[in-house]
C-alpha positions as CSV (number, residue, x, y, z in Angstrom):
1,M,0.0,0.0,0.0
2,K,1.2,3.5,-0.7
3,L,0.4,6.6,1.4
4,K,-1.8,7.9,-1.5
5,D,-3.8,4.7,-1.4
6,V,-4.9,5.4,2.2
7,T,-5.9,9.0,1.2
8,D,-7.8,7.7,-1.9
9,M,-9.6,5.0,0.2
10,L,-10.8,7.6,2.8
11,E,-11.8,10.1,0.1
12,S,-13.9,7.3,-1.5
13,T,-16.3,7.5,1.5
14,G,-17.6,10.7,0.0
15,Y,-17.0,12.6,3.2
16,P,-14.5,15.5,3.5
17,V,-11.1,14.2,4.4
18,V,-8.0,16.0,5.7
19,Y,-4.6,15.0,7.0
20,L,-4.4,15.8,10.7
21,A,-6.6,18.9,11.1
22,W,-8.7,21.4,9.2
23,R,-7.7,25.0,9.2
24,E,-10.0,27.1,11.3
25,N,-11.7,28.8,8.3
26,E,-11.9,25.6,6.2
27,V,-13.8,23.2,8.5
28,P,-16.6,21.6,6.5
29,K,-20.0,20.6,7.8
30,L,-20.2,17.3,9.7
31,P,-19.6,14.5,9.1
32,Y,-15.9,14.6,8.1
33,I,-12.7,12.6,8.5
34,C,-9.2,13.4,9.8
35,Y,-6.4,11.0,9.6
36,Y,-2.7,10.9,10.6
37,Y,0.2,8.6,11.3
38,P,1.2,9.0,14.9
39,S,4.2,6.6,14.7
40,M,6.3,4.5,12.3
41,T,8.2,1.3,12.9
42,P,10.9,0.4,10.3
43,E,11.2,-3.2,9.0
44,T,14.8,-4.2,8.4
45,A,16.7,-7.2,7.2
46,D,20.4,-7.7,6.2
47,N,21.1,-4.2,7.7
48,T,18.7,-2.6,5.2
49,H,15.6,-0.6,5.9
50,Y,13.1,-1.9,3.3
51,A,9.6,-1.0,4.6
52,Q,7.7,0.9,7.2
53,F,4.8,-0.1,9.4
54,Y,2.8,3.1,10.1
55,S,0.2,3.4,12.9
56,L,-2.8,5.0,11.2
57,N,-5.5,6.8,13.1
58,V,-8.7,7.7,11.3
59,E,-11.1,10.1,13.2
60,L,-14.7,10.3,12.0
61,Y,-16.6,13.3,13.4
62,T,-20.4,13.4,13.4
63,K,-23.0,15.7,14.9
64,N,-25.0,12.8,16.4
65,K,-24.2,9.1,16.8
66,N,-24.7,8.1,13.2
67,F,-24.6,4.3,12.6
68,E,-25.1,4.8,8.8
69,V,-22.1,7.0,8.4
70,E,-20.0,4.9,10.7
71,S,-21.0,1.7,8.8
72,A,-20.0,3.3,5.5
73,V,-16.5,4.1,6.9
74,D,-16.3,0.6,8.4
75,A,-17.1,-0.9,5.0
76,K,-14.4,1.1,3.2
77,L,-11.8,0.0,5.7
78,L,-12.9,-3.6,5.7
79,N,-13.0,-3.7,1.9
80,A,-9.5,-2.4,1.8
81,G,-8.4,-5.3,4.1
82,M,-7.8,-3.1,7.1
83,V,-7.8,-4.7,10.6
84,F,-8.8,-2.0,13.1
85,T,-10.0,-1.3,16.5
86,K,-12.5,1.4,17.3
87,E,-13.2,3.8,20.2
88,E,-15.9,6.4,20.6
89,D,-16.1,9.7,22.5
90,F,-18.4,12.6,22.8
91,L,-16.5,15.9,22.6
92,S,-18.6,18.2,24.8
93,D,-16.6,21.3,24.0
94,E,-17.2,20.7,20.3
95,N,-20.7,19.2,20.7
96,M,-19.9,16.3,18.4
97,Y,-19.0,12.6,18.4
98,E,-15.6,11.2,17.5
99,T,-15.1,7.6,16.3
100,L,-11.4,6.8,16.3
101,Y,-10.2,3.9,14.1
102,M,-6.8,2.6,14.9
103,M,-4.8,0.3,12.7
104,E,-1.4,-0.4,11.2
105,V,-0.5,-0.1,7.5
106,F,2.4,-1.5,5.6
107,I,3.8,1.2,3.3
108,D,5.9,0.0,0.5
109,G,6.9,3.2,-1.2
């Protein structure tokens, strides 16, 4: 998988997607997705760095708990062969829900 493949997969949900965070004056209406790579672990052999395993966090934000939107994101991740865990939180300061998907991706270029 390439880094662009991850972006393309998330954009195929039809929801607005951004890397890490929206700029204050560019935040779209809910629902939307933010994603980022909080860490990377190199894969090496024969004293050569040949690939990277990236931790990938995908954050889905919705106004209300929305099973339909969440199921659409679940389906895209599952269809791409992603194995993920999921957590949910209500952000009271923002008055919205966050569903956090956590997974690892093997990046080969």
